[in-house]
C-alpha positions, 0 to 999 in steps of 0.5 A: 479516479473515484474515491471508494473509501478511506481509513484515518489513523490520526494525522495519516489517512489512506484513500482508496480510489478506483483506477481503471479495473483496480483499486489503488490507494494514496497516503495523505498527511494532515487533517481535513482540507489541509491534508496533503498527498504524500504518495500513491500506489503505482497501478498496472493494467489488466494485461499485466500479470506481474504489476507494480502493486497488488492488483486489487478489485474488491474492497470491504471494511470492518471494525476491530476492537478498540476503534481500529478499522481495517480495509480488506482487499482482494484481486487477481492478475494472471493466475495469481490471487492477491490480498491486502489488509490495511489497519488504521488506529486513530490513536497511534498515527500508524497504518499497517499493511499486510500483503500476500499473493498465491502464485502458481508460477515463478513470479517475475516481479512482486512488491508494492511500489509507491510514487511520491507526489510532486509539485512544480519542483517535482519533489513535494511528496518526498520532502513531506514524507521525509519530514513527517513520516517513516515506513517500517518493514514489519518482520524480516519478510519485507525489503524497503528501498527508497529512490525515485519511488518507494519500493516494498518487496518480499525478501523471500523467494519460494522454494516450491510452486505453488506458494504464498508470498507475504510482505508487511509494512507500516507508515507512521508519523514522526514526532 
């Protein structure tokens, strides 16, 4: 994996890295060399039309008013087109994600799946996440499930195809 960029939101940082033909991302807590990995997106392969996380291949950054920085990503799997934006405001310790997919057939699986980092006991990332961070669904279009992995998925299924399906969520520090 090679790093292709990052966004900082105070004590939270998202790092984008190349994973095969995809751009995955990971969430870190802390500053500088003391930052600790909390979780990472679970990526699929080029043969998977409905991957565990959005199949993103291109990344651009832009500056917004008030020092916010945004990562804009796009990609494709099967016949579906995907986009993800991640906004970081260094003054609020919040990372906001907005994901969308344009489908031409009924999807088998949609969502963003994150795997918690592990240590020799297998649970360091989950413990650190519970101590310092929270995930929030933004609006009513996202379902959050936290078991062995963190799963964020759209709540609505399309009535007609083609359709655009969206889910939004944010990570924030506690306290």
